C-alpha positions in Angstrom: 20.5 99.7 138.5 20.2 102.5 140.7 22.2 105.4 139.8 24.3 106.3 142.7 24.3 110.2 143.4 27.1 112.1 145.2 27.2 115.4 147.4 29.3 117.9 148.2 29.5 116.6 151.5 30.3 113.0 150.7 33.3 114.5 148.1 34.5 116.6 151.0 34.5 113.6 153.1 36.1 111.8 150.8 38.9 114.2 150.4 39.4 114.2 154.1 39.4 110.8 153.8 42.2 110.7 151.7 44.0 113.4 153.1 44.1 111.3 156.3 45.5 108.4 154.8 48.5 110.5 153.1 49.3 111.7 156.5 49.3 108.3 158.0 51.6 107.1 155.1 53.9 109.7 156.0 53.9 109.1 159.9 54.7 105.6 158.9 57.7 106.6 156.7 58.8 108.8 159.6 59.0 106.2 162.0 59.9 103.3 160.0 62.7 101.7 161.4 64.5 98.6 159.6 67.3 96.5 159.8 69.4 96.9 156.8 72.2 94.7 155.3 75.2 96.7 155.0 75.7 95.9 151.3 72.1 97.0 150.6 73.0 100.7 151.4 75.0 103.3 149.1 76.8 106.3 149.7 74.5 109.6 148.5 76.0 111.8 146.0 74.4 114.6 147.5 76.5 114.0 150.5 80.0 114.4 148.6 80.6 117.8 149.9 80.9 116.6 153.4 84.1 115.0 154.6 84.1 111.6 155.8 86.8 111.9 158.3 88.0 109.8 161.4 86.4 106.5 160.3 88.9 104.3 162.3 88.5 106.5 165.6 84.8 105.6 165.3 84.8 102.3 164.2 86.6 101.7 168.0 84.0 103.8 169.3 81.6 101.8 167.7 83.2 98.3 169.0 83.1 100.0 172.4 80.1 101.6 173.1 77.7 100.5 170.1 75.6 102.5 167.6 74.3 105.3 169.4 72.7 107.0 166.7 70.5 105.2 164.0 71.7 106.0 160.6 68.6 107.5 157.9 68.6 105.8 154.3 65.9 106.5 151.6 65.0 103.7 149.1 66.9 103.6 145.7 64.3 102.0 143.7 66.5 101.7 140.5 69.7 100.5 142.3 67.4 98.1 144.5 69.4 99.2 147.6 69.0 102.4 149.7 71.0 105.6 150.2 72.1 107.5 153.0 70.9 110.5 154.2 72.7 110.7 157.4 75.5 108.6 159.2 77.6 107.7 156.4 80.4 107.8 158.2 78.9 105.5 161.1 78.2 103.4 157.9 81.6 103.4 156.8 83.3 102.5 159.7 80.5 99.6 160.3 81.6 98.6 156.4 85.3 98.1 157.8 84.4 95.3 160.0 85.2 91.9 159.4 82.2 89.4 158.6 82.2 87.3 161.7 82.5 91.0 163.8 79.7 92.7 161.7 77.2 89.4 162.1 78.0 89.4 165.8 77.5 93.2 166.3 74.8 93.7 163.6 73.3 89.9 163.2 69.9 91.2 161.7 71.6 94.3 159.7 72.1 97.8 160.6 69.1 99.6 162.7 68.2 102.6 160.2 65.3 104.8 159.8 63.7 105.0 156.5 62.5 108.3 155.0 60.6 108.5 151.3 60.9 111.8 149.9 58.8 113.8 147.8 61.2 115.2 145.6 65.1 115.2 145.3 64.9 118.7 146.4 63.5 117.4 149.9 66.2 115.2 150.0 69.0 117.3 149.6 67.3 119.7 152.3 67.5 116.6 154.7 70.9 115.9 154.2 72.0 119.3 154.6 69.9 119.8 158.0 71.6 116.1 159.1 74.9 117.5 158.3 74.4 120.4 160.3 72.9 119.0 163.2 75.8 116.1 163.4 79.1 117.9 162.4 80.5 121.0 163.8 80.7 123.1 160.9 83.1 125.8 160.5 82.1 129.5 159.1 82.6 128.4 155.8 80.5 125.3 156.2 77.8 126.8 157.9 77.5 129.7 154.9 77.7 127.1 152.0 74.8 124.9 153.9 72.8 128.0 154.6 73.4 129.7 151.1 72.3 126.1 149.6 69.1 125.9 151.6 67.9 129.5 150.7 68.7 128.3 147.0 66.4 125.4 147.2 64.0 126.7 149.1 63.6 129.5 146.5 63.1 126.9 143.8 60.3 125.2 145.7 58.5 128.8 146.2 59.1 129.5 142.2 56.9 126.1 141.5 54.0 127.5 143.3 54.4 126.5 146.9 53.2 129.4 148.4 54.3 127.9 151.9 57.6 129.0 151.0 57.4 132.9 152.2 59.8 133.5 155.4 63.0 131.4 154.1 65.1 132.6 156.4 62.9 131.7 159.3 62.5 127.9 157.2 66.5 127.8 157.3 66.9 129.0 160.9 64.1 125.9 162.1 65.7 123.2 159.4 69.6 123.8 160.9 68.3 125.1 164.4 70.2 128.6 164.5 68.3 132.0 165.1 66.9 133.9 161.9 69.1 136.3 162.9 71.8 134.4 162.0 70.4 133.0 159.2 69.9 136.6 157.8 74.0 137.2 158.5 75.0 134.6 156.6 72.7 135.4 153.5 73.9 138.9 153.9 77.3 137.6 152.6 76.4 136.8 149.0 77.1 140.6 148.6 80.6 140.2 150.0 83.7 141.0 147.3 85.5 137.6 147.0 88.3 138.9 149.1 86.5 139.1 152.0 85.1 136.0 151.4 88.1 134.2 151.6 88.8 136.2 154.9 85.7 134.8 156.0 86.1 131.2 154.9 89.6 131.3 156.8 88.0 132.9 159.8 89.9 136.1 160.1 86.4 138.1 160.2 83.5 136.8 161.8 79.9 136.5 160.7 79.2 140.0 162.4 81.8 141.5 160.8 81.2 139.9 157.6 77.4 140.7 157.6 78.4 144.3 158.3 80.7 144.8 155.4 78.3 143.0 153.3 76.1 146.3 153.4 78.9 148.5 151.9 79.6 149.0 148.3 82.6 147.2 146.7 84.8 150.2 147.2 84.6 150.2 150.7 84.9 146.5 151.1 88.1 146.8 149.1 89.1 149.6 151.7 88.6 147.5 154.3 90.1 144.7 152.8 93.3 146.5 152.4 93.4 147.7 155.9 92.9 144.1 157.1 95.5 142.6 154.8 98.2 145.1 156.3 97.3 145.1 160.0 95.6 141.5 160.3 92.2 143.1 161.7 90.3 146.8 161.4 89.2 148.4 164.2 85.4 149.1 164.5 86.2 153.0 164.3 87.9 152.4 161.0 85.1 150.9 159.5 82.8 153.9 161.0 84.8 156.1 158.7 84.6 154.3 156.1 80.6 154.1 156.4 80.5 157.4 157.0 82.1 158.4 153.7 80.1 156.0 151.7 76.8 157.7 153.8 78.2 161.1 152.5 78.3 160.3 149.2 75.0 158.3 149.1 73.0 161.4 150.4 75.2 163.8 147.7 74.0 161.2 144.9 70.2 161.3 146.5 70.2 165.5 146.5 71.7 165.6 143.2 68.8 163.3 141.7 66.2 165.3 143.5 67.6 169.0 142.0 67.7 166.7 138.2 64.2 165.7 139.0 62.8 169.0 139.7 65.0 170.4 137.0 62.9 168.2 134.7 59.8 169.4 136.1 60.8 173.1 135.7 61.6 172.0 131.7 58.2 170.7 131.2 56.7 173.8 133.3 58.3 176.4 131.2 57.4 174.5 127.8 53.7 174.3 129.0 53.6 178.1 129.8 55.4 178.9 126.3 52.3 176.9 124.6 49.8 179.0 126.7 51.5 182.1 125.8 51.9 181.1 122.2 48.1 180.7 122.0 47.2 184.0 123.5 49.4 185.4 121.1 47.1 184.6 118.5 43.9 185.3 120.1 44.8 188.4 122.3 41.2 190.4 122.0 40.2 191.8 125.5 41.6 193.4 128.5 41.0 190.2 130.7 42.8 188.0 128.3 45.8 191.0 128.4 45.7 190.5 132.2 45.7 186.5 131.6 48.6 186.9 129.1 50.5 189.2 131.9 50.1 186.5 134.6 51.6 183.7 132.4 54.3 185.9 131.1 55.6 186.5 134.6 54.7 182.8 135.6 57.4 181.9 132.9 59.7 184.4 133.8 59.9 183.2 137.5 60.3 179.6 136.3 63.1 180.5 134.0 65.0 182.1 136.7 63.9 179.1 139.1 65.6 176.8 136.3 68.4 179.0 135.8 69.1 178.8 139.7 69.0 174.9 139.8 71.1 174.4 136.7 73.5 176.7 138.9 73.3 174.4 141.8 73.5 171.1 139.9 77.0 172.0 138.6 78.1 173.1 141.6 76.7 169.3 143.2 78.5 167.6 140.4 81.9 169.2 140.9 81.5 168.7 144.4 80.5 164.7 143.8 83.5 164.4 141.4 85.7 166.2 143.9 84.6 164.0 146.8 85.1 160.7 144.6 88.4 161.6 143.8 89.0 162.3 147.5 87.9 159.1 148.3 89.7 156.8 145.6 93.0 158.8 146.6 92.7 158.4 150.3 95.2 156.2 151.8 94.5 153.4 154.6 97.1 155.5 157.0 94.6 158.5 156.4 91.6 156.3 157.3 93.3 155.6 160.3 94.1 159.0 161.0 90.4 160.2 160.7 89.9 157.4 163.1 91.6 158.4 165.4 90.6 162.2 164.9 87.0 160.8 165.8 88.1 159.2 169.0 89.8 162.4 170.1 86.4 164.1 169.3 84.3 161.3 171.3 86.8 161.9 174.1 86.5 165.6 174.3 82.8 165.5 174.3 83.1 163.2 177.4 85.2 165.7 178.8 83.1 168.8 178.3 80.6 166.6 180.0 82.9 166.1 182.8 83.7 169.5 183.2 80.4 170.6 183.6 79.8 168.1 186.3 82.8 169.6 188.2 81.7 173.2 187.3 78.5 172.5 189.2 80.2 170.9 192.0 82.9 174.1 192.6 81.9 174.3 196.3 83.0 171.2 197.1 86.3 171.5 195.3 86.8 174.7 197.1 86.8 173.0 200.2 88.5 169.5 199.3 92.0 169.8 199.1 92.6 166.4 197.4 90.2 166.9 194.6 91.9 170.1 193.9 95.3 168.4 193.5 94.0 166.1 191.4 92.3 168.7 189.0 95.4 171.0 189.3 97.1 167.8 187.9 94.9 167.3 185.1 95.0 170.9 184.4 99.0 171.0 183.6 98.3 168.0 181.6 96.0 169.6 179.5 98.1 172.5 179.2 101.1 170.3 178.1 99.2 169.2 175.0 99.0 172.4 173.8 102.5 173.6 174.5 
């Protein structure tokens, strides 16, 4: 019997054919609709966190206008039944029908789309997406859905699936919201528990929550304190808190740079000291003597710079300590006062610009009694502020 030979082209052709068969199978699964008896369908444990409410109301709607959207299920081989992916409320409503009415409305069974998943992770992703589409989610629900999807996609990526690089984009596509919104929700992972609670109660919006999450825990606690006192927080108050944090970060950055510079200076001095010791042991001619002098001067200069750096670092550490103490003791009312001062400064800057415009139109003002009168009243008002 002749031995078969396989070329590279044949192998590639076989592989492509196999891939096409898999694609065809998946396509058939995605559009596989069947009529399934209600007693062959079971709830999905992954669907537990979604409330199944208003069943009676939905049942009346099904009686009047019928099933508008088909349910979606996946085969449960162990039970010999079908697990729900979407449409649990519809299935529960239909399950409440008496046998006679059920057979009249659904003589062949409940119309269902059957999907087969490669893994439990893919099944859970499908359930989250289905609930995000079918329900009016609260901020808390939306946050939980997005964070869980992020976790699931990260698992798939860690398992070697290179297609899961831009996770926020995948989540946005899956639950049909913008990628920007997804990022805002994932940012809330950095919120302190107290602010998460306010977010869940919808006391603060997703935009505010995402903004607060970028701040330190101390700053977040300051924000929380103001909100619990006033029921809200002004954007100017947040700006003050952010500015305080940025100033602290800048001071810390400068301090780290000076400390790094000091270490480098210490290393330079140690190196120069070693070279001077070598010269001391082998000083023989004038050239060597000149080099020795240069090294000695370089070392003296480095030592002066080191001393100056130490003084600066000591001063900066003191400033840092004072700043942290001041930030820790500053009251909420003082934060509000700083915010009001910032508003006043902005108003003064705007007035200065307006004053320049008035000044550049002095000739018009001189010849218009109405404008002169308004400016005179404004001048009297300003004067009264200083009296």
